[in-house]
C-alpha positions in Angstrom: 13.0 -5.4 26.6 11.8 -1.9 25.9 10.0 -1.2 22.6 10.5 2.5 22.6 13.7 3.9 24.3 14.1 7.6 24.4 16.7 8.9 26.9 15.7 12.5 26.6 14.5 12.2 23.0 10.8 11.6 23.8 8.5 12.6 21.0 11.2 12.7 18.3 10.1 9.4 16.7 6.7 8.0 17.6 6.0 4.3 17.4 2.7 3.7 15.6 2.8 -0.1 15.8 5.2 -2.9 16.6 5.3 -6.6 15.7 7.7 -9.5 16.4 9.1 -10.5 13.0 11.3 -13.3 14.4 12.2 -14.8 17.8 14.4 -17.5 19.2 15.9 -18.2 22.6 18.9 -15.8 21.9 17.3 -12.8 20.3 14.2 -11.2 19.0 13.7 -9.0 15.8 11.0 -6.4 16.1 9.6 -4.3 13.3 8.2 -0.9 14.3 6.1 1.4 12.1 7.1 4.9 13.1 6.4 8.6 12.4 9.3 11.0 12.3 9.0 14.6 13.8 8.0 16.0 10.4 5.2 13.5 10.0 7.0 11.2 7.6 6.2 7.6 8.2 8.9 5.0 8.4 9.9 1.5 9.5 12.5 0.4 11.9 13.9 -3.2 12.4 15.3 -3.6 15.9 17.3 -6.6 17.1 16.7 -7.1 20.8 19.3 -9.1 22.7 20.2 -9.0 26.4 23.3 -7.1 27.5 26.5 -9.0 27.7 29.9 -8.6 29.4 33.3 -8.2 27.8 36.3 -8.9 30.1 39.8 -7.6 29.7 42.0 -10.2 31.5 45.2 -8.3 32.4 48.2 -9.4 34.4 50.8 -6.7 34.4 51.2 -5.6 30.8 49.9 -9.0 29.5 46.4 -9.6 28.1 44.5 -12.8 27.5 42.6 -13.1 24.3 40.4 -15.9 22.9 39.9 -17.0 19.3 36.8 -18.8 18.1 34.9 -19.3 14.9 32.2 -16.7 14.4 29.5 -18.1 12.2 27.9 -14.8 11.0 31.2 -13.6 9.5 32.5 -17.1 8.5 35.9 -16.8 10.2 37.9 -17.2 13.4 38.3 -14.0 15.3 40.6 -12.9 18.2 38.7 -11.0 20.9 38.6 -10.5 24.7 36.4 -13.1 26.5 32.7 -12.1 26.3 29.2 -13.4 26.5 25.9 -13.5 28.4 24.2 -16.1 30.5 21.5 -17.7 28.3 19.6 -19.2 31.3 19.5 -15.8 33.2 19.7 -13.0 30.6 19.1 -10.3 33.3 21.8 -11.6 35.6 24.1 -9.2 37.5 26.8 -8.0 35.0 29.6 -8.8 37.5 28.3 -12.4 37.7 28.2 -12.6 33.9 31.7 -11.3 33.6 33.2 -13.8 36.2 31.3 -16.7 34.6 32.3 -15.9 31.0 36.0 -15.3 32.1 36.1 -18.8 33.7 34.3 -20.6 30.9 36.4 -19.1 28.1 39.8 -18.9 29.7 39.8 -20.9 32.9 40.9 -17.8 34.7 39.6 -16.5 38.1 39.9 -12.8 38.9 40.8 -11.7 42.3 39.8 -8.2 41.3 37.2 -7.0 38.8 36.6 -3.4 37.9 33.6 -2.2 35.9 35.0 0.3 33.3 31.7 1.2 31.7 28.7 0.3 29.5 28.6 0.7 25.7 26.0 -0.1 23.0 27.1 -2.6 20.4 25.2 -1.4 17.3 22.7 1.3 18.4 21.5 1.8 14.7 19.7 -1.5 14.8 20.1 -3.2 18.1 19.1 -2.5 21.8 22.1 -4.7 23.1 24.6 -3.2 25.4 27.9 -4.4 26.8 29.3 -4.0 30.3 33.2 -3.8 30.1 35.2 -5.2 33.0 39.0 -5.3 33.8 40.0 -8.5 35.4 43.2 -8.6 37.4 44.9 -10.8 40.1 44.4 -13.8 37.8 44.8 -17.4 38.8 44.0 -20.5 36.9 40.7 -22.3 37.6 38.8 -25.0 35.6 37.8 -24.0 32.1 34.2 -25.0 31.3 33.5 -24.4 27.6 29.9 -24.3 26.3 29.0 -26.3 23.2 29.4 -23.1 21.0 32.9 -22.6 22.4 34.4 -26.0 21.8 36.9 -24.7 19.2 37.9 -21.8 21.4 41.6 -21.2 22.1 43.3 -18.6 24.3 46.5 -16.7 24.0 48.3 -14.2 26.3 50.1 -11.3 24.6 51.8 -8.2 25.8 50.5 -4.7 25.3 52.7 -4.1 22.2 51.5 -7.3 20.5 47.8 -6.5 21.4 48.1 -3.1 19.9 49.8 -4.5 16.8 47.0 -7.0 16.4 44.5 -4.1 16.4 46.5 -2.0 14.0 47.2 -4.7 11.5 43.6 -6.1 11.6 44.4 -9.4 13.2 42.0 -8.4 16.0 38.8 -7.1 14.2 36.2 -7.5 17.0 34.7 -4.1 17.5 33.6 -4.8 21.0 37.1 -5.8 22.1 38.6 -2.8 20.4 36.1 -0.5 22.0 36.7 -2.1 25.5 40.5 -1.7 25.1 40.0 2.0 24.1 37.8 2.5 27.2 40.5 0.9 29.4 43.2 3.4 27.9 40.8 6.4 28.4 40.0 5.4 32.0 43.8 5.6 32.7 43.6 2.4 34.7 47.1 1.7 36.1 
């Protein structure tokens, strides 16, 4: 994972030093001493995690959501299926999407379309997200991971999905952004 990303902003903030403050098998927290363009020193904490996939399973105007307990916020959340492959963090995004869809919902997609890539929280994390639309769905064999043993799925129509977003029943920002991307891409 890169310690100094720029995308055209080279020289705006210079990294003076970098150290790993914390690391486990899922993430790394890096602390960078920096110098801003005006010479002012500063400090950045960066959470490094591999990119993941979020999958919008759609059959006609019906969408499959999953709900599971999310420890960091201390509550169960509705969201589109999403995740990464712990054993192969740099795996092909399409492979990640197909694997996560099957693990979390038991669904197989006859057609997968990549809608785009977004950053999850670019103010403090390098993690990105590949958004996929999954269609021509058939039921396969669900294979929950240990962290997903409380996961349940539910299929809702477009009106119900949008109501869940509006009334705060669906609060997962990645899922909301993915749905917005789907709408903006005008995918029939």
